[in-house]
LUMMIDO-43606 format. One record per atom (N, C-alpha, C, O, CB): residue in three letters; x, y, z. Coordinates in steps of 0.2 Angstrom, whole numbers, plus 5000, padded with zeros to 4 digits. Glycine has a CB too. Layout:
REM LUMMIDO-43606
AlaXYZ ...
***
This chain:
REM LUMMIDO-43606
Unk500449945000 Unk500050005000 Unk500450065000 Unk500950075004 Unk499550005006 Unk500350114995 Unk500750174995 Unk500550225000 Unk499950225002 Unk500650204988 Unk501050265003 Unk500950315008 Unk501050385004 Unk501450395000 Unk501450315014 Unk500550435005 Unk500550495002 Unk501250535002 Unk501550554997 Unk500050545004 Unk501550535008 Unk502150575009 Unk502650545013 Unk502450505018 Unk502050645011 Unk503250555012 Unk503750525017 Unk504450555015 Unk504550595010 Unk503750455016 Unk504950535019 Unk505650565018 Unk506150505018 Unk506050455022 Unk505850605024 Unk506650505014 Unk507150455013 Unk507850485015 Unk507950545015 Unk507150425006 Unk508250435018 Unk508950455018 Unk509350385017 Unk509050335016 Unk509150475025 Unk509950395016 Unk510450335014 Unk510950335020 Unk511250385021 Unk510750345007 Unk511050275022 Unk511550275028 Unk511750195029 Unk511450155027 Unk511250305034 Unk512250195033 Unk512450125036 Unk512650145044 Unk512550195046 Unk513050095032 Unk512950095047 Unk513050105054 Unk513550155056 Unk513550185061 Unk513350035057 Unk514050175051 Unk514550225052 Unk514150295053 Unk514450345056 Unk514950235046 Unk513550295050 Unk513150365050 Unk512650365056 Unk512150405055 Unk512950375044 Unk512650315060 Unk512050305065 Unk511950375069 Unk511350395070 Unk512150245069 Unk512550405071 Unk512450465075 Unk512050515071 Unk511650555074 Unk513150485078 Unk512350525065 Unk512050575060 Unk511250565059 Unk510850605058 Unk512450585054 Unk511150495058 Unk510450475057 Unk509950495062 Unk509450525061 Unk510350405055 Unk510250485068 Unk509850505074 Unk509750585074 Unk509150605076 Unk510150485081 Unk510250615073 Unk510250695073 Unk509750715068 Unk509350765069 Unk510950725072 Unk509750685062 Unk509350705056 Unk508650695058 Unk508150735057 Unk509550665050 Unk508450635060 Unk507750615062 Unk507550665067 Unk506950695067 Unk507750545065 Unk507950675073 Unk507650725078 Unk507550795075 Unk507150835077 Unk508150725083 Unk507950815070 Unk507950885067 Unk507250885063 Unk506950935063 Unk508550905063 Unk507150835060 Unk506450835056 Unk505850835061 Unk505450875059 Unk506450765052 Unk505950795066 Unk505350795071 Unk505250865074 Unk504650885075 Unk505450745076 Unk505750895076 Unk505750965079 Unk505551015075 Unk505151065076 Unk506350975083 Unk505851015069 Unk505751075065 Unk505351075059 Unk505151115055 Unk506451095062 Unk505051015058 Unk504551005052 Unk503950965054 Unk503450995055 Unk504950965046 Unk504050895056 Unk503450855057 Unk503550795061 Unk504050765060 Unk503150825050 Unk503250795067 Unk503350745072 Unk503150675070 Unk503350625073 Unk502950765078 Unk502750665064 Unk502450595063 Unk502650575056 Unk502550515054 Unk501750595063 Unk502950615051 Unk503050595045 Unk503450535044 Unk503950535048 Unk503350655040 Unk503350485040 Unk503750425040 Unk504350435037 Unk504450475032 Unk503350365036 Unk504950405039 Unk505550415037 Unk505850345035 Unk505850295040 Unk506050445042 Unk506150335029 Unk506350275027 Unk507150275026 Unk507350325022 Unk506050245021 Unk507550235029 Unk508250235028 Unk508450175023 Unk508350115024 Unk508650215035 Unk508750205017 Unk508950155012 Unk509650135014 Unk510150175016 Unk509050195005 Unk509750065015 Unk510450045017 Unk510950055012 Unk510950035006 Unk510449975019 Unk511550095014 Unk512050105010 Unk512450035008 Unk512650025002 Unk512550155013 Unk512449995013 Unk512749925012 Unk512449885017 Unk511949895020 Unk513549925013 Unk512849825019 Unk512549775023 Unk512749795031 Unk512449755035 Unk512849705022 Unk513049845032 Unk513249865039 Unk512649905042 Unk512749965042 Unk513949905039 Unk512149875044 Unk511549905047 Unk511349875053 Unk510749885055 Unk511049905042 Unk511749845057 Unk511549815064 Unk511349875068 Unk510849865072 Unk512149775067 Unk511749925069 Unk511549985073 Unk510850015071 Unk510450035075 Unk512150035073 Unk510850025064 Unk510250055062 Unk509650015063 Unk509050045065 Unk510250065054 Unk509649955063 Unk509049905065 Unk508849915072 Unk508249905074 Unk509249835063 Unk509349935076 Unk509149935083 Unk509050005086 Unk508950015092 Unk509749905087 Unk508950055082 Unk508850125084 Unk508150135087 Unk508150175092 Unk508950165078 Unk507650095085 Unk507050105088 Unk506750175088 Unk506550195093 Unk507050075095 Unk506750205082 Unk506550275082 Unk505850265079 Unk505650225074 Unk506950315077 Unk505350305082 Unk504650305080 Unk504550315072 Unk504750375070 Unk504250345084 Unk504150275069 Unk503950285062 Unk504550295057 Unk504550335052 Unk503550345061 Unk505150265059 Unk505750255055 Unk505850185053 Unk505850145058 Unk506350295059 Unk505950165047 Unk506050095045 Unk506550095040 Unk506750145036 Unk505350065043 Unk506850035038 Unk507350025033 Unk506950005027 Unk506449965026 Unk507749965035 Unk507250025021 Unk507050005014 Unk507249935013 Unk507849915014 Unk507350055009 Unk506849885011 Unk507049815010 Unk506849785004 Unk506749725003 Unk506649775016 Unk506849834998 Unk506749804992 Unk507349784988 Unk507649834985 Unk506349864988 Unk507549724989 Unk508149704986 Unk508249704979 Unk508749724976 Unk508349624988 Unk507649694976 Unk507649704968 Unk507849774966 Unk508149784961 Unk506949684966 Unk507549824969 Unk507649894968 Unk508449904969 Unk508749944965 Unk507249934972 Unk508749884975 Unk509449894976 Unk509849874970 Unk510349904968 Unk509649864983 Unk509749814968 Unk510149774963 Unk510049814956 Unk510449824952 Unk509949704962 Unk509349834955 Unk509249864948 Unk509649924947 Unk509949934942 Unk508449874948 Unk509649974952 Unk509950034952 Unk510750024952 Unk511150064948 Unk509750084957 Unk510949974956 Unk511649964956 Unk511949934949 Unk512449954946 Unk511849914961 Unk511549894946 Unk511649864939 Unk511649914934 Unk512049914929 Unk511249804937 Unk511149964934 Unk511150014930 Unk511750054930 Unk512050074924 Unk510550064931 Unk511950074936 Unk512550114936 Unk513150074933 Unk513650104930 Unk512750134943 Unk513250014935 Unk513849974932 Unk513849974925 Unk514349984922 Unk513749904935 Unk513249964922 Unk513249954914 Unk513450024911 Unk513850024906 Unk512549944912 Unk513250084914 Unk513450144911 Unk514250154912 Unk514550174908 Unk513050204915 Unk514450144919 Unk515150164920 Unk515650114917 Unk516250134916 Unk515250164928 Unk515450054915 Unk515850004912 Unk515850014904 Unk516149974900 Unk515649934913 Unk515450064902 Unk515450084894 Unk516150104892 Unk516550134896 Unk514950134893 Unk516250084886 Unk516950104883 Unk517150174883 Unk517650194882 Unk516950074876 Unk516550214883 Unk516650284883 Unk517150304889 Unk517550354889 Unk516050324884 Unk517050274895 Unk517450284901 Unk518150244901 Unk518450244907 Unk517050284907 Unk518250204896 Unk518850154897 Unk519450194899 Unk519750164904 Unk518950124890 Unk519650244896 Unk520350274898 Unk520350304905 Unk520750304908 Unk520550334893 Unk519750334906 Unk519650364913 Unk519750314918 Unk520050324924 Unk519050404914 Unk519450254917 Unk519450204922 Unk520150174924 Unk520150134929 Unk518950144920 Unk520550184919 Unk521250154921 Unk521650194926 Unk522050174929 Unk521650154914 Unk521350254927 Unk521750294933 Unk521550264939 Unk520950244940 Unk521450374932 Unk521950274944 Unk521850244951 Unk521250274954 Unk521150334954 Unk522450264955 Unk520850224957 Unk520250234961 Unk519750274957 Unk519350304960 Unk520450274967 Unk519750274950 Unk519150304947 Unk518550274949 Unk518050314950 Unk519350304939 Unk518450214949 Unk517850184951 Unk517950154958 Unk518250104959 Unk517650124946 Unk517650184963 Unk517750164970 Unk517150124972 Unk517150114978 Unk517850224974 Unk516750104968 Unk516250054970 Unk515750084975 Unk515450054979 Unk516549994974 Unk515550144974 Unk515050184979 Unk514350154978 Unk514250134972 Unk515150254978 Unk513950154983 Unk513250134983 Unk512850194983 Unk512250184984 Unk513150084988 Unk513050254982 Unk512650314982 Unk512050314977 Unk511650354977 Unk513050374981 Unk512150274972 Unk511650264967 Unk510950244970 Unk510450244967 Unk511850214961 Unk511050204976 Unk510450184979 Unk509950244981 Unk509350224983 Unk510650144985 Unk510150304981 Unk509750354982 Unk509150354978 Unk508550374979 Unk510050424981 Unk509250334971 Unk508650324967 Unk508250274968 Unk507750264964 Unk508950324960 Unk508350224973 Unk507850184975 Unk507250214978 Unk506750184978 Unk508150134980 Unk507250274979 Unk506750314981 Unk506150314976 Unk505550314978 Unk506950394982 Unk506250304970 Unk505750294965 Unk505450234965 Unk504950224961 Unk506050314958 Unk505650184969 Unk505350114969 Unk505050104976 Unk504750054978 Unk505850064968 Unk505050164980 Unk504750154987 Unk504050164988 Unk503650164983 Unk505150204991 Unk503850164994 Unk503150164996 Unk502850234996 Unk502250244998 Unk502950135002 Unk503250294995 Unk502950354996 Unk502750384989 Unk503250384984 Unk503550404999 Unk502150414988 Unk501950434982 Unk502350504980 Unk502650514975 Unk501250454982 Unk502450544985 Unk502850604985 Unk503350594991 Unk503250574996 Unk502450664986 Unk503950614989 Unk504550604994 Unk505050664994 Unk505150694989 Unk504850544994 Unk505350674999 Unk505950715000 Unk506550665002 Unk506550635007 Unk505950775005 Unk507150674998 Unk507750635000 Unk508150685003 Unk508250735000 Unk508050594993 Unk508450665009 Unk508950705012 Unk509550665014 Unk509450615017 Unk508650735019 Unk510150685012 Unk510750645014 Unk510850645022 Unk510550695025 Unk511450685012 Unk511050595025 Unk511050585032 Unk511550625035 Unk511550635042 Unk511250515034 Unk512050665032 Unk512450715035 Unk512150785035 Unk512550835034 Unk513150715031 Unk511550785036 Unk511150855036 Unk510750855042 Unk510550805045 Unk510750855029 Unk510550915043 Unk510050925048 Unk509450975045 Unk509651025042 Unk510350965055 Unk508850955047 Unk508350995044 Unk508251055049 Unk508151055055 Unk507650955044 Unk508151115046 Unk508151175050 Unk507451215050 Unk507351265054 Unk508651225048 Unk507051195045 Unk506351225045 Unk505851185041 Unk506051125039 Unk506451295041 Unk505251205041 Unk504751165038 Unk504951145030 Unk505251185027 Unk504051205038 Unk504751085029 Unk504851055022 Unk504151055018 Unk504151035012 Unk505150985022 Unk503651085021 Unk503051085018 Unk503051125011 Unk502651095006 Unk502551125022 Unk503451175010 Unk503451205004 Unk503751164998 Unk503551164992 Unk503851275004 Unk504251115000 Unk504551074995 Unk503951024992 Unk503951014986 Unk505051034998 Unk503550994997 Unk503050954995 Unk502450994991 Unk502250964986 Unk502650925001 Unk502351054993 Unk501851094989 Unk502051104982 Unk501651104977 Unk501751164993 Unk502651124981 Unk502951134974 Unk502851074970 Unk502951084964 Unk503651154975 Unk502851014972 Unk502750954968 Unk502050954965 Unk501950914960 Unk502850894972 Unk501650994967 Unk500951004963 Unk501051034956 Unk500651034952 Unk500451044967 Unk501651074956 Unk501751104949 Unk502451084946 Unk502451084940 Unk501851184951 Unk502851054950 Unk503551034947 Unk503650954948 Unk503250924952 Unk504151074950 Unk504050924944 Unk504250854945 Unk504750844950 Unk504750794954 Unk504450824938 Unk505250894950 Unk505750884955 Unk506050944958 Unk506050994954 Unk506350844951 Unk506150944964 Unk506351004968 Unk507150994970 Unk507250944973 Unk505951024973 Unk507551054969 Unk508251044971 Unk508351114975 Unk507951154975 Unk508751034965 Unk508951114978 Unk509251174981 Unk509951174981 Unk510251164987 Unk508951174989 Unk510251184976 Unk511051184975 Unk511251224969 Unk510851254965 Unk511251114974 Unk511851234969 Unk512151284964 Unk512551254959 Unk512951284955 Unk512651334968 Unk512451184958 Unk512851154953 Unk512751174946 Unk513251174942 Unk512751074953 Unk512251204944 Unk512051234938 Unk512551284936 Unk512651304930 Unk511351254937 Unk512851314941 Unk513351374939 Unk514051354938 Unk514451394936 Unk513251424945 Unk514251294940 Unk514851274940 Unk515151254933 Unk514751234928 Unk514951214944 Unk515851264932 Unk516151254925 Unk516651204926 Unk517151214930 Unk516451314922 Unk516651144923 Unk516051114920 Unk515551094924 Unk515751074930 Unk516351064915 Unk514951084922 Unk514451054926 Unk514450974924 Unk514850954921 Unk513751084925 Unk513950944927 Unk513850864927 Unk513750844920 Unk513850784918 Unk513350844931 Unk513450884915 Unk513250874909 Unk513650904904 Unk513950964905 Unk512550884907 Unk513850874898 Unk514150904892 Unk513750954889 Unk513350934884 Unk514450854887 Unk513651014891 Unk513151064889 Unk513251074881 Unk512651074878 Unk513251124892 Unk513851084878 Unk513851094871 Unk513651034867 Unk513251054862 Unk514651104870 Unk513750974869 Unk513550914865 Unk512750914865 Unk512450894860 Unk513850854868 Unk512450924871 Unk511750924871 Unk511450974867 Unk510950964864 Unk511550924879 Unk511751034867 Unk511451094864 Unk511451074856 Unk510951094852 Unk511851154865 Unk512051044854 Unk512051034847 Unk511550984844 Unk511250984839 Unk512751004845 Unk511450934849 Unk510950874847 Unk510250904847 Unk509850884843 Unk511050814851 Unk510050934852 Unk509350954854 Unk509151024853 Unk508651044854 Unk509250934861 Unk509651064850 Unk509551134849 Unk509251174855 Unk508651204854 Unk509051144843 Unk509551164861 Unk509251194867 Unk509751254869 Unk510251254867 Unk509151144872 Unk509451294873 Unk509851344876 Unk510351324882 Unk510151264884 Unk509451404879 Unk510851354883 Unk511251334888 Unk510951334895 Unk511051284899 Unk511951374889 Unk510551384896 Unk510151384903 Unk509651324903 Unk509651294909 Unk509751454903 Unk509351304898 Unk508851254899 Unk509251184900 Unk508951134903 Unk508451244892 Unk509851174898 Unk510251114899 Unk510551124906 Unk510451074910 Unk510751104894 Unk510751174908 Unk511151184914 Unk510651174920 Unk510851154926 Unk511451254915 Unk510051194920 Unk509551184925 Unk509551104927 Unk509251094933 Unk508851204923 Unk509751064923 Unk509750994924 Unk510350964927 Unk510450904929 Unk509550954918 Unk510851014928 Unk511450994932 Unk511351014939 Unk511251074941 Unk512051034929 Unk511250964944 Unk511050974950 Unk511350914955 Unk511550864952 Unk510250974951 Unk511350934961 Unk511550884966 Unk511050824968 Unk510450834965 Unk511750914973 Unk511150784972 Unk510750734974 Unk510650724982 Unk510450674984 Unk510850664971 Unk510950774985 Unk510950774993 Unk510350794996 Unk510150775001 Unk511550814995 Unk509950824992 Unk509250854994 Unk508850864988 Unk508950904984 Unk509350914998 Unk508250824987 Unk507850834982 Unk507150804984 Unk507050754988 Unk508150794975 Unk506650834981 Unk505950814981 Unk505750784975 Unk505850814969 Unk505450864984 Unk505350734974 Unk505050704968 Unk504450664969 Unk504250654975 Unk505650664965 Unk504250634964 Unk503650584964 Unk503850514962 Unk504250514957 Unk503050614960 Unk503650464965 Unk503850394963 Unk503650374956 Unk503950334953 Unk503650344969 Unk503050404954 Unk502750384948 Unk503250404942 Unk503050384936 Unk502050414947 Unk503750444943 Unk504150474937 Unk504550424934 Unk504750424928 Unk504550524940 Unk504750364937 Unk505250314934 Unk504950244936 Unk504750234941 Unk505950324937 Unk504950204931 Unk504750134932 Unk505250094928 Unk505750124925 Unk504050124929 Unk505250024927 Unk505749984924 Unk505749994917 Unk506349994914 Unk505549914925 Unk505250014913 Unk505250024906 Unk505650094905 Unk506050094900 Unk504550034904 Unk505550144909 Unk505850204908 Unk506650194909 Unk507050224905 Unk505650254914 Unk506850154914 Unk507550134915 Unk507850104909 Unk508350114907 Unk507650094921 Unk507450054906 Unk507750024900 Unk507750074894 Unk508250064890 Unk507249964898 Unk507350124893 Unk507350174888 Unk507950214889 Unk508350234885 Unk506750214888 Unk508050234896 Unk508650274897 Unk509350234896 Unk509750264893 Unk508650294905 Unk509350174897 Unk509950134896 Unk510050134888 Unk510650134886 Unk509850064899 Unk509550124885 Unk509650124877 Unk509950184875 Unk510350184870 Unk508950104874 Unk509650244877 Unk509850304874 Unk510650314876 Unk511050344872 Unk509450364877 Unk510750294882 Unk511450304885 Unk511950264881 Unk512450284878 Unk511550294892 Unk511850194880 Unk512250144878 Unk512250134870 Unk512750104867 Unk512250084882 Unk511650144867 Unk511550124860 Unk511550184856 Unk511750184850 Unk510950084859 Unk511250244859 Unk511250304855 Unk511850354856 Unk511850404854 Unk510550344856 Unk512250324861 Unk512950364862 Unk512850424867 Unk513250464867 Unk513150384855 Unk512250424870 Unk512150484874 Unk512550484881 Unk512550524885 Unk511450494876 Unk512950424882 Unk513350414887 Unk513850474887 Unk514150494892 Unk513750354887 Unk514050504881 Unk514450554880 Unk514250624883 Unk514550674884 Unk514650564873 Unk513550624885 Unk513250684888 Unk513450694895 Unk513450744898 Unk512550684887 Unk513750634898 Unk513950634905 Unk514650664905 Unk515150634902 Unk513950564908 Unk514750714909 Unk515350754909 Unk515850734914 Unk516250774917 Unk515250824910 Unk515850664916 Unk516350644921 Unk517050644919 Unk517250624914 Unk516150564923 Unk517450674923 Unk518150684922 Unk518650644926 Unk519150674929 Unk518350764921 Unk518450584928 Unk518850554933 Unk518550534940 Unk518950514944 Unk519450584934 Unk517950544940 Unk517650524947 Unk516950494946 Unk516550514941 Unk517550584951 Unk516750444949 Unk516150414949 Unk515650444954 Unk515850454960 Unk516150334950 Unk515050464952 Unk514550484956 Unk513850484953 Unk513750494947 Unk514750564958 Unk513350474958 Unk512650464955 Unk512450524952 Unk511950524949 Unk512250434961 Unk512650584954 Unk512450644952 Unk512450654945 Unk512050684941 Unk512750704955 Unk512950624941 Unk513050624934 Unk512450594931 Unk512150624926 Unk513750594932 Unk512350534933 Unk511750494930 Unk511050524932 Unk510650524928 Unk511750424933 Unk511050554938 Unk510350584940 Unk510250644936 Unk509650654933 Unk510350594947 Unk510750684934 Unk510650744930 Unk510450724923 Unk510050754920 Unk511350784930 Unk510850674921 Unk510650654914 Unk509850624914 Unk509550644909 Unk511050594911 Unk509650594919 Unk508950564919 Unk508450624919 Unk508050624915 Unk508850524926 Unk508550674923 Unk508150734924 Unk508050764917 Unk507550794915 Unk508250774929 Unk508650774914 Unk508650804907 Unk508350764902 Unk507850784898 Unk509450814905 Unk508550694901 Unk508250654896 Unk507450644897 Unk507150644892 Unk508550584896 Unk507250644903 Unk506550634904 Unk506150704904 Unk505550704905 Unk506350604911 Unk506550754903 Unk506250824902 Unk505750844908 Unk505250874907 Unk505850824896 Unk506050824914 Unk505650844920 Unk505650924921 Unk506150954919 Unk505950814926 Unk505050944924 Unk505051014925 Unk505351024932 Unk505050994937 Unk504251034925 Unk505851064933 Unk506251074939 Unk506151134942 Unk506151184938 Unk506951054937 Unk506151134948 Unk506251204952 Unk506851194957 Unk506951144960 Unk505551214956 Unk507251244956 Unk507851244960 Unk507851314965 Unk507751364962 Unk508551244956 Unk507851304971 Unk507751364976 Unk508351414974 Unk508151474975 Unk507851344983 Unk508851394972 Unk509451444971 Unk509251484965 Unk509651534963 Unk510051404970 Unk508751464961 Unk508551504955 Unk507951534956 Unk507651564951 Unk508551454949 Unk507651534962 Unk507051564963 Unk507051644962 Unk507551674964 Unk506851544970 Unk506451674960 Unk506451744959 Unk506351774966 Unk506451834967 Unk505851764955 Unk506151734971 Unk506051754978 Unk506651754982 Unk506951694983 Unk505451714982 Unk506951804983 Unk507651804987 Unk507651774994 Unk508151744996 Unk507951874988 Unk507051764997 Unk507051735003 Unk507151655002 Unk507251625007 Unk506351745006 Unk507051634996 Unk507151564995 Unk507851544993 Unk508051484993 Unk506651534990 Unk508251594992 Unk508951584990 Unk509451594997 Unk509551644999 Unk509251634985 Unk509551535000 Unk509851545007 Unk510551515008 Unk510951535012 Unk509351515012 Unk510751465004 Unk511351425005 Unk511151365010 Unk510651375014 Unk511851465007 Unk511651325010 Unk511551265015 Unk512151225017 Unk512151185021 Unk511051215012 Unk512751245015 Unk513351205016 Unk513751235022 Unk513951295023 Unk513851215010 Unk513851185027 Unk514251205033 Unk514951215031 Unk515251185027 Unk514251145038 Unk515151275034 Unk515851295033 Unk515951335027 Unk516551365026 Unk516351235032 Unk515451345023 Unk515451385017 Unk514951445017 Unk515151505017 Unk515351345010 Unk514351425018 Unk513851485019 Unk513851505026 Unk513851465031 Unk513151455016 Unk513751575027 Unk513751605033 Unk513051595037 Unk512551615034 Unk513851675033 Unk513051565042 Unk512351555046 Unk512451585053 Unk512951595056 Unk512251475046 Unk511851595056 Unk511751625062 Unk511351575066 Unk510851555064 Unk511451695062 Unk511551555072 Unk511251515077 Unk510751545081 Unk510951595084 Unk511751475081 Unk510151525082 Unk509651555086 Unk509151495089 Unk508851465085 Unk509251605082 Unk509251475095 Unk508851425098 Unk508951355094 Unk508451325093 Unk508151445099 Unk509551345093 Unk509751275090 Unk509451275082 Unk509351215080 Unk509551225094 Unk509351325079 Unk509151335073 Unk509551385069 Unk509751435072 Unk508351355072 Unk509751365063 Unk510151405059 Unk509851445054 Unk509351425051 Unk510751365055 Unk510051505053 Unk509751555048 Unk510251585043 Unk510851585046 Unk509351605051 Unk510051595037 Unk510551635033 Unk510751705036 Unk510251735039 Unk510251645026 Unk511351715036 Unk511551775039 Unk511251845037 Unk511151885040 Unk512351785039 Unk511151845030 Unk510851895027 Unk510051895028 Unk509651865025 Unk510951895019 Unk509851945033 Unk509151945034 Unk508851895038 Unk508251885038 Unk508751955028 Unk509251845041 Unk509051795045 Unk508451755041 Unk507951735044 Unk508751815052 Unk508651735035 Unk508151695031 Unk508251625033 Unk508751595034 Unk508351705023 Unk507651595034 Unk507651525036 Unk507951475030 Unk507751485025 Unk506851495037 Unk508351425032 Unk508651385028 Unk508251315028 Unk508051295034 Unk509351375029 Unk508251275023 Unk507851205024 Unk508351165028 Unk508051125032 Unk507751175017 Unk508951165027 Unk509451115030 Unk510151145030 Unk510351185026 Unk509351045027 Unk510551115034 Unk511251125034 Unk511551055032 Unk511351005034 Unk511551145041 Unk512051065027 Unk512351005024 Unk513051005027 Unk513451045025 Unk512250995017 Unk513250955030 Unk513950945033 Unk514350915027 Unk514750865029 Unk514050905040 Unk514350935021 Unk514750905016 Unk515450915017 Unk515750965018 Unk514550945009 Unk515850855016 Unk516550855016 Unk516750835023 Unk517350825024 Unk516850915014 Unk516350825028 Unk516550805035 Unk516350735036 Unk515850715036 Unk516150855040 Unk516950695037 Unk516850625037 Unk516450605044 Unk516450635049 Unk517550595037 Unk516150545043 Unk515750515048 Unk516150505055 Unk515850515060 Unk515350455046 Unk516750485054 Unk517150475060 Unk517250535064 Unk517350535071 Unk517850455058 Unk517150595061 Unk517250655065 Unk516650665070 Unk516650695075 Unk517350725061 Unk516050645067 Unk515450655071 Unk515450605077 Unk515150615082 Unk514850645066 Unk515750545075 Unk515750495080 Unk516150515086 Unk516050515092 Unk516050425078 Unk516750545085 Unk517150575090 Unk516850635093 Unk516950645099 Unk517850595087 Unk516550675089 Unk516150735093 Unk515650705098 Unk515650735103 Unk515850775087 Unk515350655096 Unk514850625101 Unk515150595107 Unk514850585112 Unk514350575097 Unk515750585106 Unk516150555112 Unk516550605116 Unk516850595121 Unk516650505109 Unk516450665114 Unk516750725118 Unk517350755115 Unk517650795118 Unk516850695125 Unk517550745109 Unk518150775106 Unk517850835102 Unk517350835098 Unk518450725101 Unk518250885102 Unk518150945099 Unk518450935092 Unk519050935091 Unk518551015102 Unk518050925087 Unk518250905080 Unk518250965075 Unk518450955069 Unk517850845077 Unk518151025078 Unk518151085074 Unk517651085068 Unk517751115063 Unk518851095071 Unk517051045069 Unk516551045064 Unk516151105065 Unk515951125071 Unk516050985065 Unk515951145060 Unk515451205061 Unk514851185064 Unk514551135063 Unk515351235054 Unk514651225069 Unk514051225072 Unk513951155076 Unk513451125076 Unk513451225068 Unk514551145080 Unk514551075084 Unk513951075089 Unk513651025090 Unk515251065087 Unk513851125092 Unk513351125097 Unk512651115095 Unk512251085098 Unk513351195101 Unk512551135089 Unk511851125086 Unk511851055084 Unk511251025085 Unk511851165079 Unk512351025081 Unk512250955080 Unk512150915086 Unk511750865086 Unk512950925076 Unk512550925091 Unk512550885097 Unk511850895100 Unk511550845103 Unk513050905102 Unk511550955100 Unk510850965102 Unk510350915099 Unk509950885103 Unk510651035101 Unk510350905093 Unk509950865089 Unk510150785090 Unk509650745091 Unk509850875082 Unk510750775091 Unk510950705092 Unk510750675098 Unk510450625099 Unk511750695091 Unk510750725104 Unk510550695110 Unk509950735113 Unk509850745119 Unk511150715115 Unk509550755108 Unk508850785110 Unk508450755115 Unk508150785119 Unk508450805104 Unk508450685114 Unk508050645119 Unk508450605124 Unk508250565128 Unk507650595115 Unk509150615124 Unk509650585128 Unk510050635131 Unk510750625131 Unk509950525125 Unk509850695134 Unk510350745136 Unk510850725141 Unk511350755141 Unk509950805139 Unk510650675145 Unk511150655150 Unk511750615147 Unk512250605150 Unk510750605155 Unk511650595140 Unk512150555137 Unk512650605133 Unk513150575130 Unk511950505132 Unk512450665132 Unk512850715128 Unk513550725132 Unk513550735138 Unk512450775127 Unk514050745128 Unk514650755132 Unk514650825135 Unk514250875133 Unk515250765126 Unk514850825141 Unk514850885146 Unk515250945143 Unk515151005144 Unk514950875153 Unk515850925140 Unk516250975137 Unk516650935131 Unk516650875131 Unk516750995142 Unk516950975127 Unk517350955121 Unk518150965122 Unk518351025124 Unk517150985115 Unk518550915121 Unk519250925122 Unk519550905115 Unk519350865111 Unk519450875127 Unk520150945114 Unk520550935108 Unk520950875109 Unk521150855114 Unk520950995106 Unk521050835103 Unk521450775104 Unk522250795105 Unk522450845103 Unk521450735097 Unk522550755109 Unk523250765111 Unk523750755105 Unk523550725100 Unk523450725117 Unk524350775106 Unk524850765100 Unk524950695098 Unk524950675092 Unk525550795102 Unk524950645103 Unk525050575101 Unk524450545096 Unk524650515091 Unk525050535107 Unk523850565098 Unk523250545094 Unk523350575087 Unk523150545082 Unk522650565098 Unk523550645087 Unk523550675080 Unk524050635076 Unk523950635070 Unk523750745081 Unk524650625079 Unk525150585075 Unk524950515072 Unk525050505067 Unk525850575079 Unk524650485077 Unk524350415075 Unk523850425069 Unk523850385064 Unk524050385081 Unk523450475069 Unk522950475064 Unk523250505058 Unk523050485052 Unk522350535066 Unk523750545058 Unk524150565052 Unk524450505049 Unk524350505042 Unk524650615054 Unk524750465052 Unk525050405049 Unk524550355046 Unk524650335041 Unk525450365055 Unk523950345050 Unk523450305047 Unk523150335040 Unk523050305035 Unk522850295052 Unk523050405040 Unk522850435034 Unk523350435029 Unk523150415023 Unk522750515036 Unk523950435030 Unk524450435025 Unk524550365022 Unk524550355016 Unk525150445028 Unk524450315026 Unk524450245024 Unk523850225020 Unk523950195015 Unk524450195030 Unk523250255022 Unk522650245018 Unk522750275011 Unk522550245006 Unk522050275021 Unk523050335010 Unk523150365004 Unk523650324999 Unk523550314993 Unk523450435005 Unk524150295002 Unk524650254999 Unk524250194996 Unk524350174990 Unk525250235003 Unk523850165000 Unk523550104998 Unk523050114992 Unk522950084987 Unk523150065003 Unk522750174993 Unk522250194988 Unk522550214981 Unk522250194976 Unk521850254990 Unk523150244981 Unk523550264975 Unk523750204971 Unk523750204965 Unk524150304977 Unk523850144974 Unk524150094971 Unk523650034970 Unk523749974968 Unk524750064974 Unk522950054972 Unk522450004971 Unk522349994964 Unk522250044960 Unk521850024975 Unk522249934961 Unk522049914954 Unk521349924953 Unk520949894957 Unk522349844952 Unk521149964948 Unk520449964947 Unk520149904944 Unk520449864940 Unk520350024941 Unk519549884947 Unk519149834944 Unk518449844946 Unk518249874951 Unk519349764948 Unk517949824941 Unk517249834942 Unk516949804948 Unk517249744950 Unk516849814936 Unk516549824951 Unk516149794957 Unk515549754954 Unk515149784951 Unk515949844962 Unk515549694955 Unk515049644953 Unk514549634958 Unk514049594956 Unk515349584950 
***
């Protein structure tokens, strides 16, 4: 049975602290009852299974997980990417393509939110905009040079303006959509266009594997009607969301855009590894932006378990971590590429 609205995230046990914080932020700042579905990033979900959060459950459609993984494999193993794949660690076997399992889920309308985010205000407007648009985004990828799509090639084939192509260059860390937009037949048609009609060349990957490239191609190819808050005519909707980049003001454990105290949908801790949040929750000062805000949501229902103070790691710990990091880089550099089956 389908449910009208819900929220998805993608996680494994490494992100359990962040999942708890995200769920609590949704409950406090948006909706106390909306169902939340966790798509498993991999098989490491023992902690997630034991979280016992109200109206939060795991995505268990194995067919969908395999379908989207295989779709990604077929595209990235195409001969178009052959030379790029020879470079070290080009294909890192990421499971982030599982974000698109949202289109196989039980929510008719949904919002996907990466687990390294916190919701800061109501998401009702995102759902409301789905009455007019197919997909809602809130990022600045369309402005970047180069963007995820080969704009010039697409313009040549379809005689489109640069702006109409660039609007389909977007992130996948936060988006709203409808499950009815994609089915198995649509996926087969997308695959044919990519691999048989040569449109795999529309994907502008220059040495890195990521689901955003394929997702951007999908929204373009299917000609979805897109709304991006960063392109809104209403300046109140252009707020920013990246921790450590966009300037925010804290007020009662909620963050606002510094300019005019505009409400933001969420803060995205992009680039901060999950291990930093684990250490933060154990009482280490990890220098993450807005640490107090994160800790508030992580321990919102367990204030007695929150660290009483934060301490910097000593020199010995720093040296040990530096050596581990260096060794990891060495292993990664000499790792031989092979497809993940």
